[in-house]
VEXKEDREN-927615 format. One record per residue (C-alpha): z, y, x; residue number from 1. Coordinates in pm, whole numbers, padded with zeros to 5 digits. Layout:
VEXKEDREN-927615
+--------+--------+--------+-----+
:      z :      y :      x :  nr :
+--------+--------+--------+-----+
:      Z :      Y :      X : NUM :
...
+--------+--------+--------+-----+
This chain:
VEXKEDREN-927615
+--------+--------+--------+-----+
:      z :      y :      x :  nr :
+--------+--------+--------+-----+
:  00000 :  00000 :  00000 :   1 :
: -00102 :  00341 :  00140 :   2 :
:  00168 :  00602 :  00206 :   3 :
:  00137 :  00956 :  00070 :   4 :
:  00375 :  01235 :  00167 :   5 :
:  00402 :  01467 : -00135 :   6 :
:  00555 :  01806 : -00059 :   7 :
:  00633 :  02059 : -00329 :   8 :
:  00813 :  02390 : -00371 :   9 :
:  00883 :  02305 : -00736 :  10 :
:  01186 :  02089 : -00804 :  11 :
:  01183 :  01754 : -00980 :  12 :
:  01495 :  01865 : -01167 :  13 :
:  01294 :  02141 : -01337 :  14 :
:  01094 :  02064 : -01654 :  15 :
:  00777 :  02165 : -01465 :  16 :
:  00850 :  01913 : -01191 :  17 :
:  00893 :  01634 : -01441 :  18 :
:  00585 :  01719 : -01647 :  19 :
:  00350 :  01813 : -01362 :  20 :
:  00466 :  01592 : -01075 :  21 :
:  00649 :  01281 : -01192 :  22 :
:  00424 :  01236 : -01496 :  23 :
:  00128 :  01196 : -01260 :  24 :
:  00298 :  01011 : -00977 :  25 :
:  00455 :  00751 : -01207 :  26 :
:  00119 :  00585 : -01289 :  27 :
: -00019 :  00652 : -00939 :  28 :
:  00285 :  00486 : -00775 :  29 :
:  00150 :  00148 : -00885 :  30 :
: -00125 :  00193 : -00626 :  31 :
:  00030 :  00424 : -00366 :  32 :
:  00370 :  00461 : -00200 :  33 :
:  00501 :  00816 : -00241 :  34 :
:  00764 :  01009 : -00050 :  35 :
:  00839 :  01334 : -00236 :  36 :
:  01009 :  01625 : -00061 :  37 :
:  01105 :  01896 : -00311 :  38 :
:  01316 :  02212 : -00325 :  39 :
:  01589 :  02207 : -00591 :  40 :
:  01804 :  02488 : -00728 :  41 :
:  02177 :  02444 : -00673 :  42 :
:  02254 :  02483 : -01045 :  43 :
:  02024 :  02188 : -01119 :  44 :
:  02172 :  01974 : -00843 :  45 :
:  02516 :  02044 : -00988 :  46 :
:  02414 :  01873 : -01313 :  47 :
:  02514 :  01532 : -01181 :  48 :
:  02405 :  01330 : -01484 :  49 :
:  02055 :  01481 : -01484 :  50 :
:  02027 :  01443 : -01106 :  51 :
:  02109 :  01073 : -01128 :  52 :
:  01862 :  01034 : -01414 :  53 :
:  01576 :  01172 : -01201 :  54 :
:  01690 :  00962 : -00905 :  55 :
:  01677 :  00656 : -01127 :  56 :
:  01330 :  00748 : -01253 :  57 :
:  01202 :  00781 : -00896 :  58 :
:  01360 :  00450 : -00798 :  59 :
:  01208 :  00280 : -01102 :  60 :
:  00863 :  00391 : -00983 :  61 :
:  00938 :  00300 : -00619 :  62 :
:  00919 :  00668 : -00520 :  63 :
:  01126 :  00791 : -00226 :  64 :
:  01271 :  01135 : -00302 :  65 :
:  01425 :  01381 : -00057 :  66 :
:  01566 :  01699 : -00212 :  67 :
:  01621 :  02026 : -00024 :  68 :
:  01828 :  02314 : -00160 :  69 :
:  01646 :  02631 : -00263 :  70 :
:  01869 :  02934 : -00196 :  71 :
:  01792 :  03161 : -00493 :  72 :
:  02005 :  03457 : -00384 :  73 :
:  01887 :  03463 : -00022 :  74 :
:  01512 :  03468 : -00059 :  75 :
:  01397 :  03554 :  00295 :  76 :
:  01642 :  03316 :  00458 :  77 :
:  01549 :  03051 :  00202 :  78 :
:  01182 :  03079 :  00299 :  79 :
:  01250 :  03063 :  00674 :  80 :
:  01507 :  02787 :  00643 :  81 :
:  01285 :  02599 :  00399 :  82 :
:  00992 :  02606 :  00642 :  83 :
:  01208 :  02472 :  00925 :  84 :
:  01359 :  02193 :  00714 :  85 :
:  01026 :  02093 :  00563 :  86 :
:  00852 :  02084 :  00902 :  87 :
:  01126 :  01863 :  01047 :  88 :
:  01116 :  01622 :  00753 :  89 :
:  00737 :  01603 :  00757 :  90 :
:  00730 :  01521 :  01128 :  91 :
:  01000 :  01257 :  01077 :  92 :
:  00813 :  01102 :  00783 :  93 :
:  00477 :  01100 :  00963 :  94 :
:  00631 :  00929 :  01266 :  95 :
:  00837 :  00669 :  01082 :  96 :
:  00670 :  00607 :  00743 :  97 :
:  00308 :  00552 :  00850 :  98 :
:  00189 :  00840 :  00633 :  99 :
: -00183 :  00826 :  00556 : 100 :
: -00217 :  01181 :  00424 : 101 :
: -00023 :  01472 :  00271 : 102 :
: -00048 :  01605 : -00084 : 103 :
:  00065 :  01970 : -00063 : 104 :
:  00148 :  02122 : -00400 : 105 :
:  00099 :  02501 : -00379 : 106 :
:  00068 :  02738 : -00083 : 107 :
:  00408 :  02712 :  00086 : 108 :
:  00380 :  02333 :  00136 : 109 :
:  00008 :  02369 :  00219 : 110 :
:  00093 :  02591 :  00518 : 111 :
:  00324 :  02316 :  00646 : 112 :
:  00054 :  02053 :  00577 : 113 :
: -00192 :  02266 :  00778 : 114 :
:  00049 :  02258 :  01072 : 115 :
:  00077 :  01879 :  01042 : 116 :
: -00303 :  01864 :  01041 : 117 :
: -00313 :  02068 :  01363 : 118 :
: -00047 :  01853 :  01534 : 119 :
: -00124 :  01502 :  01406 : 120 :
: -00482 :  01538 :  01270 : 121 :
: -00322 :  01449 :  00936 : 122 :
: -00557 :  01495 :  00637 : 123 :
: -00416 :  01686 :  00341 : 124 :
: -00490 :  01785 : -00017 : 125 :
: -00449 :  02156 : -00096 : 126 :
: -00327 :  02148 : -00458 : 127 :
: -00343 :  02525 : -00515 : 128 :
: -00183 :  02559 : -00860 : 129 :
: -00256 :  02936 : -00871 : 130 :
: -00385 :  03229 : -00663 : 131 :
: -00059 :  03300 : -00482 : 132 :
: -00161 :  03592 : -00253 : 133 :
: -00299 :  03782 : -00553 : 134 :
:  00019 :  03703 : -00748 : 135 :
:  00236 :  03852 : -00471 : 136 :
:  00033 :  04174 : -00461 : 137 :
:  00024 :  04218 : -00837 : 138 :
:  00398 :  04150 : -00863 : 139 :
:  00463 :  04427 : -00612 : 140 :
:  00620 :  04189 : -00361 : 141 :
:  00341 :  04232 : -00107 : 142 :
:  00108 :  04520 : -00018 : 143 :
: -00260 :  04440 :  00008 : 144 :
: -00392 :  04473 :  00366 : 145 :
: -00035 :  04461 :  00505 : 146 :
:  00037 :  04235 :  00803 : 147 :
:  00211 :  03980 :  00579 : 148 :
: -00081 :  03982 :  00335 : 149 :
: -00333 :  03934 :  00616 : 150 :
: -00131 :  03643 :  00755 : 151 :
: -00112 :  03470 :  00415 : 152 :
: -00486 :  03523 :  00356 : 153 :
: -00559 :  03382 :  00702 : 154 :
: -00351 :  03073 :  00624 : 155 :
: -00517 :  03043 :  00282 : 156 :
: -00858 :  03055 :  00450 : 157 :
: -00754 :  02784 :  00696 : 158 :
: -00612 :  02564 :  00420 : 159 :
: -00931 :  02593 :  00218 : 160 :
: -01138 :  02519 :  00526 : 161 :
: -00934 :  02238 :  00684 : 162 :
: -00813 :  02051 :  00374 : 163 :
: -00991 :  01729 :  00286 : 164 :
: -00983 :  01820 : -00085 : 165 :
: -00880 :  02114 : -00303 : 166 :
: -00733 :  02106 : -00653 : 167 :
: -00766 :  02407 : -00884 : 168 :
: -00606 :  02442 : -01225 : 169 :
: -00899 :  02637 : -01367 : 170 :
: -01273 :  02686 : -01344 : 171 :
: -01211 :  03062 : -01344 : 172 :
: -01016 :  03040 : -01016 : 173 :
: -01279 :  02816 : -00862 : 174 :
: -01554 :  03068 : -00944 : 175 :
: -01342 :  03347 : -00793 : 176 :
: -01273 :  03155 : -00469 : 177 :
: -01641 :  03067 : -00435 : 178 :
: -01723 :  03441 : -00438 : 179 :
: -01448 :  03524 : -00185 : 180 :
: -01534 :  03235 :  00051 : 181 :
: -01904 :  03160 : -00008 : 182 :
: -01944 :  02985 :  00329 : 183 :
: -01683 :  02712 :  00270 : 184 :
: -01863 :  02489 :  00016 : 185 :
: -01545 :  02515 : -00192 : 186 :
: -01705 :  02390 : -00512 : 187 :
: -01817 :  02068 : -00345 : 188 :
: -01467 :  01961 : -00245 : 189 :
: -01268 :  02106 : -00535 : 190 :
: -01155 :  01916 : -00844 : 191 :
: -01044 :  02114 : -01149 : 192 :
: -00736 :  01944 : -01294 : 193 :
: -00555 :  02155 : -01556 : 194 :
: -00187 :  02106 : -01633 : 195 :
: -00203 :  01784 : -01832 : 196 :
:  00059 :  01635 : -02063 : 197 :
:  00172 :  01287 : -02154 : 198 :
:  00020 :  01283 : -02502 : 199 :
:  00205 :  00962 : -02586 : 200 :
:  00521 :  01174 : -02586 : 201 :
:  00371 :  01494 : -02724 : 202 :
:  00213 :  01377 : -03047 : 203 :
:  00181 :  01435 : -03422 : 204 :
:  00415 :  01158 : -03537 : 205 :
:  00709 :  01371 : -03647 : 206 :
:  00522 :  01679 : -03768 : 207 :
:  00569 :  01796 : -04125 : 208 :
:  00441 :  02136 : -04235 : 209 :
:  00624 :  02330 : -04506 : 210 :
:  00457 :  02669 : -04581 : 211 :
:  00778 :  02811 : -04729 : 212 :
:  00955 :  02782 : -04393 : 213 :
:  00748 :  02851 : -04081 : 214 :
:  00891 :  02824 : -03728 : 215 :
:  00712 :  03002 : -03445 : 216 :
:  00811 :  02908 : -03092 : 217 :
:  00788 :  03048 : -02742 : 218 :
:  00868 :  02803 : -02463 : 219 :
:  00926 :  02835 : -02090 : 220 :
:  01030 :  03136 : -01887 : 221 :
:  00989 :  03480 : -02046 : 222 :
:  01178 :  03685 : -01786 : 223 :
:  00972 :  03575 : -01487 : 224 :
:  00788 :  03905 : -01442 : 225 :
:  00456 :  03742 : -01529 : 226 :
:  00533 :  03729 : -01901 : 227 :
:  00439 :  04024 : -02128 : 228 :
:  00775 :  04059 : -02296 : 229 :
:  00665 :  04384 : -02463 : 230 :
:  00389 :  04206 : -02654 : 231 :
:  00629 :  03929 : -02750 : 232 :
:  00871 :  04187 : -02891 : 233 :
:  00593 :  04356 : -03089 : 234 :
:  00477 :  04023 : -03233 : 235 :
:  00831 :  03918 : -03323 : 236 :
:  00900 :  04253 : -03492 : 237 :
:  00579 :  04245 : -03694 : 238 :
:  00606 :  03884 : -03808 : 239 :
:  00974 :  03899 : -03900 : 240 :
:  00927 :  04233 : -04079 : 241 :
:  00632 :  04113 : -04287 : 242 :
:  00688 :  03739 : -04334 : 243 :
:  01035 :  03655 : -04472 : 244 :
:  00963 :  03280 : -04443 : 245 :
:  00920 :  03294 : -04064 : 246 :
:  01180 :  03231 : -03793 : 247 :
:  01144 :  03218 : -03414 : 248 :
:  01278 :  02960 : -03172 : 249 :
:  01273 :  03020 : -02797 : 250 :
:  01315 :  02716 : -02574 : 251 :
:  01386 :  02850 : -02228 : 252 :
:  01619 :  02841 : -01929 : 253 :
:  01624 :  03221 : -01920 : 254 :
:  01956 :  03398 : -01967 : 255 :
:  02008 :  03417 : -02344 : 256 :
:  02178 :  03758 : -02348 : 257 :
:  01916 :  03920 : -02123 : 258 :
:  01633 :  03776 : -02331 : 259 :
:  01784 :  03896 : -02658 : 260 :
:  01822 :  04247 : -02515 : 261 :
:  01450 :  04251 : -02443 : 262 :
:  01341 :  04113 : -02781 : 263 :
:  01605 :  04224 : -03031 : 264 :
:  01809 :  04501 : -02875 : 265 :
:  01921 :  04633 : -03216 : 266 :
:  02025 :  04287 : -03338 : 267 :
:  01800 :  04311 : -03645 : 268 :
:  01697 :  03947 : -03638 : 269 :
:  02017 :  03766 : -03540 : 270 :
:  01979 :  03497 : -03806 : 271 :
:  01607 :  03446 : -03754 : 272 :
:  01588 :  03407 : -03376 : 273 :
:  01729 :  03098 : -03204 : 274 :
:  01738 :  03054 : -02825 : 275 :
:  01813 :  02722 : -02663 : 276 :
:  01784 :  02547 : -02326 : 277 :
:  01624 :  02204 : -02357 : 278 :
:  01578 :  01920 : -02110 : 279 :
:  01219 :  01809 : -02060 : 280 :
:  01286 :  01468 : -02218 : 281 :
:  01395 :  01639 : -02543 : 282 :
:  01102 :  01881 : -02561 : 283 :
:  00861 :  01663 : -02767 : 284 :
:  01112 :  01626 : -03049 : 285 :
:  01194 :  01997 : -03048 : 286 :
:  00827 :  02096 : -03053 : 287 :
:  00765 :  01872 : -03353 : 288 :
:  00967 :  02123 : -03560 : 289 :
:  00735 :  02414 : -03474 : 290 :
:  00431 :  02532 : -03669 : 291 :
:  00284 :  02774 : -03417 : 292 :
:  00361 :  02905 : -03070 : 293 :
:  00304 :  03226 : -02875 : 294 :
:  00275 :  03314 : -02506 : 295 :
:  00154 :  03630 : -02334 : 296 :
:  00094 :  03663 : -01960 : 297 :
: -00005 :  03955 : -01742 : 298 :
: -00385 :  03937 : -01724 : 299 :
: -00516 :  04006 : -01374 : 300 :
: -00699 :  03836 : -01088 : 301 :
: -00402 :  03616 : -00998 : 302 :
: -00389 :  03475 : -01351 : 303 :
: -00744 :  03342 : -01318 : 304 :
: -00573 :  03047 : -01150 : 305 :
: -00313 :  02985 : -01420 : 306 :
: -00318 :  02701 : -01671 : 307 :
:  00002 :  02726 : -01879 : 308 :
:  00173 :  02387 : -01894 : 309 :
:  00301 :  02472 : -02239 : 310 :
: -00054 :  02485 : -02379 : 311 :
: -00124 :  02115 : -02321 : 312 :
:  00211 :  02014 : -02471 : 313 :
:  00170 :  02242 : -02772 : 314 :
: -00184 :  02134 : -02857 : 315 :
: -00087 :  01770 : -02811 : 316 :
:  00184 :  01819 : -03073 : 317 :
: -00068 :  01982 : -03308 : 318 :
:  00061 :  02337 : -03261 : 319 :
: -00191 :  02628 : -03255 : 320 :
: -00128 :  02919 : -03020 : 321 :
: -00134 :  03298 : -03028 : 322 :
: -00198 :  03435 : -02680 : 323 :
: -00367 :  03715 : -02486 : 324 :
: -00695 :  03721 : -02298 : 325 :
: -00753 :  03699 : -01922 : 326 :
: -00543 :  03394 : -01831 : 327 :
: -00736 :  03115 : -01657 : 328 :
: -00953 :  02916 : -01896 : 329 :
: -00729 :  02986 : -02198 : 330 :
: -00972 :  03227 : -02369 : 331 :
: -01256 :  02979 : -02348 : 332 :
: -01045 :  02691 : -02481 : 333 :
: -00905 :  02889 : -02776 : 334 :
: -01245 :  03026 : -02878 : 335 :
: -01454 :  02713 : -02827 : 336 :
: -01209 :  02473 : -02989 : 337 :
: -01062 :  02712 : -03251 : 338 :
: -00703 :  02618 : -03176 : 339 :
: -00548 :  02961 : -03190 : 340 :
: -00586 :  03336 : -03202 : 341 :
: -00652 :  03574 : -02913 : 342 :
: -00510 :  03921 : -02858 : 343 :
: -00790 :  04134 : -02713 : 344 :
: -00581 :  04451 : -02713 : 345 :
: -00214 :  04546 : -02706 : 346 :
: -00238 :  04822 : -02965 : 347 :
: -00038 :  04794 : -03286 : 348 :
: -00339 :  04758 : -03518 : 349 :
: -00483 :  04466 : -03323 : 350 :
: -00145 :  04292 : -03300 : 351 :
: -00118 :  04315 : -03681 : 352 :
: -00465 :  04162 : -03736 : 353 :
: -00406 :  03887 : -03477 : 354 :
: -00068 :  03795 : -03628 : 355 :
: -00207 :  03784 : -03982 : 356 :
: -00500 :  03567 : -03871 : 357 :
: -00262 :  03340 : -03682 : 358 :
: -00044 :  03282 : -03988 : 359 :
: -00354 :  03192 : -04191 : 360 :
: -00460 :  02950 : -03916 : 361 :
: -00117 :  02783 : -03923 : 362 :
: -00162 :  02721 : -04297 : 363 :
: -00496 :  02545 : -04239 : 364 :
: -00431 :  02179 : -04323 : 365 :
: -00672 :  02061 : -04051 : 366 :
: -00538 :  02270 : -03763 : 367 :
: -00286 :  02015 : -03631 : 368 :
: -00556 :  01750 : -03595 : 369 :
: -00793 :  02000 : -03436 : 370 :
: -00529 :  02087 : -03177 : 371 :
: -00465 :  01721 : -03107 : 372 :
: -00837 :  01645 : -03059 : 373 :
: -00861 :  01935 : -02813 : 374 :
: -00557 :  01815 : -02617 : 375 :
: -00700 :  01464 : -02592 : 376 :
: -01032 :  01599 : -02468 : 377 :
: -00894 :  01844 : -02210 : 378 :
: -00533 :  01768 : -02123 : 379 :
: -00474 :  01393 : -02145 : 380 :
: -00251 :  01277 : -01859 : 381 :
: -00460 :  00968 : -01787 : 382 :
: -00765 :  01191 : -01722 : 383 :
: -00568 :  01388 : -01463 : 384 :
: -00436 :  01067 : -01305 : 385 :
: -00792 :  00932 : -01269 : 386 :
: -00904 :  01256 : -01099 : 387 :
: -00617 :  01240 : -00849 : 388 :
: -00685 :  00872 : -00783 : 389 :
: -01050 :  00957 : -00708 : 390 :
: -00940 :  01222 : -00458 : 391 :
: -00698 :  00980 : -00289 : 392 :
: -00957 :  00703 : -00267 : 393 :
: -01206 :  00939 : -00102 : 394 :
: -00952 :  01030 :  00165 : 395 :
: -00866 :  00666 :  00230 : 396 :
+--------+--------+--------+-----+
């Protein structure tokens, strides 16, 4: 059995790590031996029961897991220390575990994989996830043309050039990279694999629509800086003001008090807004109680590379979406498959029209099945697993 070193900045104890790492590696572990090195937040490690549950899941799939601590309050030191620890562990694993290649999930691990390629001639997969340098600039954490920016772009260029294969979440990001680096034949060695979902878990089984009581959800982080919390507030205000049969449920790990201050500062909707933190394993059941879902991200160049994980899970559960334009391939999916409503503008009049249209869409008796068909066509986990297996087989 071939050995793959899988390095990731995202933790397995996070819902994203379980849905977008373990969900893929579980089926793939029947063919390949994985060693995962991940960075975990201290608060997640402290949840002993959950930690043991993920350990058990890894062991069940014969996956070796090494967890490193991500220091949330000491960002610069966390990055430097993380690089040092990850480099040491990679060298140790390559020397002792007969590693055949590295799967680097996102930029930070890819830079370490590039170093391993330089030292050991180790092939690696650059699983980009998003356009990180552009994200840093647009978040105000990095100035374009600065020394740090130039260094990151240089490393990005080297990763794109030296990697055996590239994985992009969206076609939009692939088109953008092809324009930026036309001499790298990026399209030839890139596979587009969106954030897939285990549709056996996220399904229509428990759905029951009652038009007299509609629940709209928003799931995942809303205080990340990438989320358009102002649009969310406007949508919540309009819907709750004009539709007495609607309530909102937010499933997030964000701080409840901070989120409420952003959405309902005047406490107008106390009885019609519910906020809860949910483990990934419980998410399918919670989603089955929702009739529609909303998400709004900052639309810019960096978001061309984004494929919201929540979209696959929502559509798989038969839930249409209300979202904004300019995020990865979301516009194209919503329009072509008619599984939601798009906000083309942030002005009050357009928000009103979009919300009204969305409520009518929710009432469509065929919408749940339409969403499910779309999820099966675009986001089925087994399709993503096959694409990764094809990449691995080419390397080997």
